[in-house]
PALUMKE-129109 format. One line per 3 residues: their letters; for each residue y, x, z of N, C-alpha, C. Coordinates in Angstrom, 2 decimals. Each point is the difference from the previous one (the first is absolute). Example, Ala and Ser with C-alpha at 12.3 -4.5 7.8 and 13.67 -1.06 7.14 Angstrom:
<nufis>
as) -5.69,13.19,7.80,1.19,-0.89,0.00,1.20,0.90,0.00 ~ 1.05,-0.35,-0.72,1.19,0.82,0.06,1.09,-0.77,0.73 .
</nufis>
This chain:
<nufis>
mla) 12.93,34.42,-14.62,-0.48,-1.18,-0.70,0.30,0.13,-1.50 ~ 1.25,0.34,-0.32,0.34,0.18,-1.41,-0.72,1.21,-0.59 ~ -0.17,1.05,0.81,-0.71,1.18,-0.48,-1.46,-0.34,-0.33 .
yqk) -0.63,-0.83,0.85,-1.37,-0.44,-0.27,-0.06,-0.74,-1.33 ~ 0.94,-0.91,-0.20,0.00,-0.80,-1.23,0.23,0.88,-1.23 ~ 0.90,0.97,0.12,0.26,0.91,-1.12,-1.25,0.82,-0.30 .
enk) -0.56,0.59,1.03,-1.18,0.86,-0.16,-1.18,-0.75,-0.62 ~ -0.15,-1.27,0.34,-1.13,-0.80,-0.47,0.34,-0.92,-1.16 ~ 1.19,0.18,-0.57,0.45,-0.76,-1.17,-0.12,-1.51,0.22 .
vvn) 0.46,-0.45,1.15,-0.07,-1.41,0.38,1.11,-0.78,-0.70 ~ -0.36,-1.09,-0.66,0.97,-0.89,-0.63,-0.38,-1.45,0.27 ~ 0.98,-0.86,-0.06,-0.21,-1.45,0.12,-0.67,-0.41,1.31 .
rcv) 0.44,0.55,1.11,-0.57,-0.32,1.31,1.10,-0.40,0.99 ~ 1.07,-0.62,-0.47,1.14,-0.23,0.90,-0.31,-0.97,1.13 ~ -0.91,-0.95,-0.20,-0.31,-0.94,1.09,-0.68,0.76,1.14 .
sna) -1.01,0.78,-0.32,-0.68,0.80,1.03,0.94,1.05,0.60 ~ 0.84,0.62,-0.82,0.94,1.00,0.51,1.00,-0.63,0.97 ~ 0.53,-1.16,-0.37,0.95,-0.69,0.87,-0.68,-0.42,1.30 .
qfy) -1.22,-0.51,-0.09,-0.73,-0.41,1.20,-0.22,1.20,0.92 ~ -0.44,1.12,-0.57,-0.29,1.19,0.79,1.27,0.53,0.67 ~ 1.07,0.14,-0.76,1.24,0.53,0.57,0.56,-0.95,1.05 .
ydc) -0.02,-1.29,-0.28,0.45,-1.01,0.96,-0.80,0.11,1.30 ~ -1.33,0.09,-0.11,-0.85,0.12,1.19,0.36,1.25,0.81 ~ 0.19,1.12,-0.67,0.33,1.26,0.69,1.33,-0.11,0.74 .
vkh) 1.02,-0.53,-0.67,1.31,-0.10,0.63,-0.03,-1.02,1.13 ~ -0.61,-1.14,-0.25,-0.03,-1.06,1.02,-0.74,0.47,1.26 ~ -1.08,0.75,-0.19,-0.78,0.48,1.13,0.71,1.14,0.75 .
nhp) 0.53,0.95,-0.75,0.58,1.20,0.61,1.47,-0.14,0.39 ~ 0.73,-0.88,-0.70,1.43,-0.18,0.26,0.38,-1.47,-0.14 ~ -0.54,-0.86,0.87,0.28,-1.44,-0.12,1.49,-0.33,0.12 .
elk) 0.75,0.87,0.66,1.44,-0.24,0.14,0.73,0.02,-1.34 ~ -0.61,0.59,-1.02,0.61,0.03,-1.33,-0.14,-1.33,-0.75 ~ -0.89,-0.86,0.49,-0.20,-1.34,-0.57,-0.14,0.02,-1.53 .
pkv) -1.04,0.66,-0.49,-0.18,0.08,-1.45,-0.28,-1.37,-0.60 ~ 0.42,-0.20,-1.22,-0.27,-1.23,-0.74,-0.38,0.37,-1.42 ~ -1.09,-0.56,-0.48,-0.41,0.21,-1.39,0.82,-0.96,-0.86 .
qav) 0.44,0.50,-1.15,0.84,-0.81,-0.87,-0.41,0.19,-1.46 ~ -0.06,-1.11,-0.72,-0.22,0.06,-1.44,1.32,0.36,-0.67 ~ -0.06,0.89,-0.97,1.19,0.44,-0.72,-0.35,0.18,-1.48 .
ial) 1.03,0.16,-0.78,-0.17,0.42,-1.39,0.66,1.37,-0.08 ~ -0.80,1.01,-0.25,0.51,1.37,-0.08,0.39,0.28,-1.45 ~ 1.19,0.52,-0.18,0.50,0.35,-1.33,0.17,1.51,-0.05 .
tkk) -0.67,0.64,-0.97,0.09,1.46,-0.11,1.21,0.40,-0.83 ~ 0.29,1.28,0.04,1.12,0.54,-0.76,-0.23,-0.13,-1.51 ~ -1.26,-0.15,-0.40,-0.34,-0.18,-1.42,0.10,-1.46,-0.42 .
ges) 0.33,-0.89,0.95,0.09,-1.42,-0.34,-1.31,-0.75,0.11 ~ -1.01,0.66,0.55,-1.29,-0.66,0.22,0.06,-0.77,1.30 ~ -0.79,-1.05,0.11,0.01,-0.79,1.23,-1.42,-0.26,0.46 .
vih) -0.12,-0.20,1.33,-1.30,-0.32,0.58,0.22,-0.89,1.21 ~ -0.85,-1.01,0.12,0.03,-0.84,1.19,-0.84,0.73,1.03 ~ 0.51,0.08,1.22,-0.49,1.01,0.92,0.22,-0.44,1.45 .
lvv) -0.67,0.66,0.94,0.23,-0.22,1.43,0.55,1.27,0.62 ~ 1.03,-0.17,0.83,0.55,1.09,0.79,-0.02,-0.44,1.46 ~ 0.27,0.93,0.89,0.13,-0.31,1.42,1.45,0.25,0.37 .
rid) 0.64,-1.01,0.56,1.40,0.12,0.42,0.06,0.45,1.45 ~ 0.79,1.04,0.24,0.24,0.49,1.35,1.51,0.19,0.12 ~ 0.58,-0.64,0.99,1.46,0.04,0.18,0.73,-0.40,-1.28 .
gqp) -0.55,-0.98,-0.70,0.65,-0.51,-1.20,-0.19,0.84,-1.25 ~ -0.65,1.14,0.13,-0.20,0.91,-1.13,-1.43,-0.09,-0.52 ~ -0.16,-0.04,-1.33,-1.37,-0.02,-0.54,-0.65,1.37,0.11 .
vdp) -1.22,0.02,0.50,-0.81,1.22,0.02,-1.16,-0.29,-0.94 ~ -0.10,0.79,-1.03,-1.04,-0.24,-1.01,-1.24,0.81,0.34 ~ -1.12,-0.67,0.29,-1.21,0.72,0.39,-0.92,0.36,-1.18 .
syd) 0.50,-0.10,-1.23,-0.85,0.22,-1.18,0.54,1.14,-0.86 ~ -0.77,1.09,-0.07,0.42,1.18,-0.75,0.25,-0.32,-1.47 ~ -0.86,-0.82,-0.62,0.17,-0.26,-1.43,1.35,-0.64,-0.31 .
ivs) 0.52,-0.80,0.90,1.29,-0.63,-0.21,1.13,0.96,0.37 ~ -0.12,0.66,1.15,1.02,0.95,0.44,0.20,1.08,-1.07 ~ -1.08,0.52,-0.54,0.08,1.10,-0.97,0.52,-0.45,-1.36 .
sgv) 0.06,-1.31,-0.24,0.51,-0.48,-1.29,1.52,-0.03,-0.04 ~ 0.64,0.34,1.10,1.46,0.08,0.03,0.66,-1.36,0.16 ~ -0.29,-0.67,1.09,0.57,-1.32,0.24,1.52,0.11,0.16 .
ety) 0.70,-0.80,-0.76,1.45,-0.04,0.08,0.45,-1.01,1.05 ~ -0.67,-1.15,0.02,0.36,-1.02,0.98,-1.16,-0.95,0.23 ~ 0.02,-0.66,1.15,-0.98,-1.03,0.34,0.75,-1.33,0.07 .
fen) -0.44,-0.96,-0.79,0.59,-1.34,0.03,-0.83,-0.87,0.93 ~ 0.67,-0.71,0.89,-0.66,-0.85,0.98,-0.27,-1.40,-0.51 ~ 0.65,-0.37,-1.11,-0.22,-1.34,-0.53,0.12,0.01,-1.52 .
wad) -0.54,-1.04,-0.59,-0.06,-0.10,-1.45,1.40,-0.12,-0.61 ~ 0.88,-0.77,0.62,1.33,-0.23,-0.56,0.78,1.31,-0.16 ~ -0.03,0.87,1.01,0.71,1.27,-0.09,-0.61,0.90,-1.07 .
frk) -1.31,-0.02,-0.11,-0.68,0.80,-1.04,0.43,-0.47,-1.38 ~ 0.05,-1.30,-0.22,0.35,-0.55,-1.32,1.46,0.26,-0.37 ~ 0.86,0.20,0.98,1.39,0.34,-0.31,0.07,1.37,-0.69 .
vca) -0.90,0.88,0.39,-0.04,1.35,-0.56,-0.89,0.06,-1.23 ~ -1.10,-0.71,0.01,-0.97,0.01,-1.10,0.00,-1.37,-0.67 ~ 0.99,-0.25,-0.80,0.14,-1.30,-0.65,-0.58,0.03,-1.41 .
fsk) -1.31,0.13,-0.09,-0.66,-0.05,-1.30,-1.29,-0.76,0.14 ~ -0.55,-0.46,-1.12,-1.13,-0.92,0.07,-1.33,0.68,0.30 ~ -0.14,1.25,-0.36,-1.22,0.74,0.29,0.36,1.23,0.82 .
iid) -0.83,0.30,0.99,0.28,1.10,0.91,-1.14,1.01,-0.13 ~ 0.35,1.28,-0.06,-1.01,1.05,-0.13,-0.39,0.45,1.40 ~ -1.31,-0.04,0.29,-0.44,0.46,1.32,-0.25,1.50,-0.04 .
vkg) -0.40,0.58,1.14,-0.17,1.46,0.09,-1.15,0.53,-0.86 ~ -0.86,-0.87,-0.47,-1.08,0.42,-0.89,0.41,-0.12,-1.47 ~ 1.25,-0.44,-0.24,0.48,-0.14,-1.37,-0.37,-1.33,-0.63 .
nmk) -0.54,-0.92,0.78,-0.39,-1.31,-0.53,1.18,-0.97,0.04 ~ 0.07,-0.84,-1.01,1.03,-1.05,-0.03,-0.52,-1.19,0.79 ~ 0.79,-0.49,0.92,-0.37,-1.15,0.82,1.11,-1.03,-0.11 .
gek) -0.40,-1.26,-0.12,0.97,-1.07,-0.07,0.50,-0.40,1.38 ~ 1.12,-0.71,0.01,0.62,-0.41,1.25,-0.92,-0.88,0.84 ~ -0.75,-0.86,-0.63,-0.89,-0.91,0.74,-1.03,0.81,0.79 .
wyv) -0.58,1.03,-0.61,-0.97,0.86,0.69,0.66,0.69,1.19 ~ 1.23,0.53,-0.20,0.68,0.70,1.07,0.31,-0.91,1.18 ~ 0.47,-1.20,-0.29,0.32,-0.94,1.08,-1.26,-0.36,0.77 .
ktf) -1.07,-0.31,-0.71,-1.28,-0.35,0.65,-0.49,1.15,0.88 ~ 0.06,1.21,-0.52,-0.48,1.16,0.74,0.90,0.30,1.20 ~ 1.31,-0.14,-0.17,0.92,0.23,1.11,-0.28,-1.00,1.13 .
lef) -0.24,-1.25,-0.35,-0.33,-1.01,1.02,-1.29,0.36,0.72 ~ -0.97,0.52,-0.74,-1.26,0.43,0.60,0.25,1.13,1.01 ~ 0.85,0.95,-0.35,0.30,1.13,0.89,0.82,-0.45,1.21 .
lgf) 0.87,-0.99,-0.18,0.70,-0.58,1.15,-1.02,-0.54,1.00 ~ -1.07,-0.63,-0.52,-1.07,-0.50,0.87,-0.74,1.12,0.70 ~ -0.29,1.09,-0.71,-0.67,1.15,0.63,0.84,0.52,1.17 .
aer) 1.31,0.17,-0.23,0.88,0.52,1.05,0.02,-0.94,1.21 ~ 0.09,-1.28,-0.26,0.02,-0.97,1.10,-1.28,0.05,0.81 ~ -1.14,0.11,-0.67,-1.28,0.04,0.70,-0.12,1.25,0.87 .
ink) 0.42,1.15,-0.51,-0.06,1.23,0.79,0.94,-0.11,1.20 ~ 1.21,-0.50,-0.22,0.97,-0.12,1.09,-0.45,-0.98,1.08 ~ -0.85,-0.95,-0.36,-0.52,-0.96,0.98,-1.23,0.54,0.73 .
gel) -0.40,1.22,-0.34,-1.10,0.63,0.71,-1.34,0.00,-0.71 ~ -0.05,-0.55,-1.20,-1.26,0.01,-0.74,-0.26,1.42,-0.52 ~ -1.24,0.42,0.08,-0.38,1.31,-0.51,-0.36,-0.18,-1.47 .
liv) 0.87,0.45,-0.87,-0.14,-0.23,-1.43,-0.32,1.31,-0.70 ~ -1.26,0.39,0.06,-0.43,1.25,-0.62,-0.76,-0.36,-1.27 ~ 0.54,0.41,-1.12,-0.60,-0.32,-1.29,-1.24,0.87,-0.24 .
dre) 0.07,1.26,0.40,-1.08,0.94,-0.24,-0.28,0.75,1.30 ~ -1.01,-0.43,0.75,-0.30,0.60,1.30,-0.39,1.47,-0.09 ~ -0.75,0.36,-1.03,-0.41,1.40,-0.14,1.23,0.90,-0.17 .
yyh) 0.94,-0.43,-0.84,1.22,0.76,-0.19,0.80,0.09,1.31 ~ 0.14,-1.13,0.69,0.74,-0.05,1.26,-0.59,1.01,1.00 ~ -1.34,0.01,0.11,-0.66,0.93,0.92,0.21,1.46,-0.41 .
kqa) -0.17,0.29,-1.28,0.15,1.38,-0.45,1.42,0.51,0.25 ~ 0.97,-0.82,-0.31,1.39,0.40,0.25,0.25,0.17,1.49 ~ -0.50,-0.94,0.79,0.18,0.06,1.45,-0.66,1.25,0.58 .
dwv) -1.21,0.31,-0.45,-0.70,1.19,0.49,0.76,1.27,-0.36 ~ 0.67,0.00,-1.13,0.76,1.17,-0.43,1.30,0.12,0.78 ~ 0.64,-1.14,0.29,1.30,-0.03,0.64,-0.09,0.07,1.51 .
ipl) -0.97,-0.72,0.58,-0.07,-0.17,1.45,-1.36,0.46,0.51 ~ -0.03,0.76,1.09,-1.28,0.36,0.60,-0.78,-1.26,0.40 ~ -1.32,0.05,-0.05,-0.84,-1.17,0.23,0.26,-0.67,1.34 .
dtl) 0.20,0.74,1.09,0.21,-0.65,1.30,1.29,-0.82,0.00 ~ 1.04,0.51,-0.67,1.25,-0.76,-0.10,-0.20,-1.23,-0.87 ~ -0.77,0.13,-1.07,-0.28,-1.14,-0.87,-0.75,-1.09,0.75 .
ekl) -0.95,0.38,0.84,-0.75,-0.99,0.77,0.92,-0.72,0.99 ~ 0.96,0.71,0.60,0.98,-0.64,0.88,0.84,-1.00,-0.79 ~ 0.39,0.38,-1.19,0.78,-0.89,-0.86,-0.81,-1.26,-0.35 .
ara) -1.26,0.17,-0.32,-0.86,-1.14,-0.32,-0.09,-0.95,1.20 ~ -0.18,0.55,1.18,-0.05,-0.85,1.21,1.33,-0.71,0.22 ~ 1.10,0.70,-0.28,1.34,-0.60,0.22,0.25,-1.19,-0.91 .
vgi) -0.60,0.01,-1.19,0.17,-1.14,-0.91,-1.15,-0.98,0.11 ~ -0.84,0.18,1.04,-1.04,-0.98,0.31,-1.32,0.16,-0.72 ~ -0.32,1.22,-0.38,-1.25,0.25,-0.72,-0.83,0.98,0.81 .
sgr) -1.25,-0.34,0.23,-0.86,0.95,0.73,-0.64,0.94,-1.01 ~ -0.13,1.24,0.39,-0.59,1.00,-0.89,0.94,0.33,-1.14 ~ -0.58,0.28,-1.14,0.81,0.35,-1.18,0.49,-1.26,-0.69 .
v) 1.16,0.14,-0.62,0.62,-1.11,-0.71,-0.87,-0.39,-1.18 .
</nufis>
């Protein structure tokens, strides 16, 4: 999955990546009880990004190559813990843009909603073409069709 993203220079697709990885784990290893979680990823360079990861056994698994390859130092699960470390009025995101605290809080709340919707069983695919291409690269078509049926979709997702 990460190799596909690297090879195809995929960026800014964490919602679809989290949905895809969550679906794969939930279908193939339901005993692991995956949960999608909104986080704030902080890189070793001090850059931050609001992001989705999949938690398995309490550990974050990052399904997005662009974030993994940026050298994540830590994932913050809530705004208060992030602000203890990043106590400044403007925050630099991974694209080098300055973002104010109000924008970050609003966006983090939006991502909390995305995680909740996926965990409740909603299929939240932002870009279906991307989801299919990644799935076709990662999973053989017959396995993908079984996965689609398992999440209640006939035919292709």
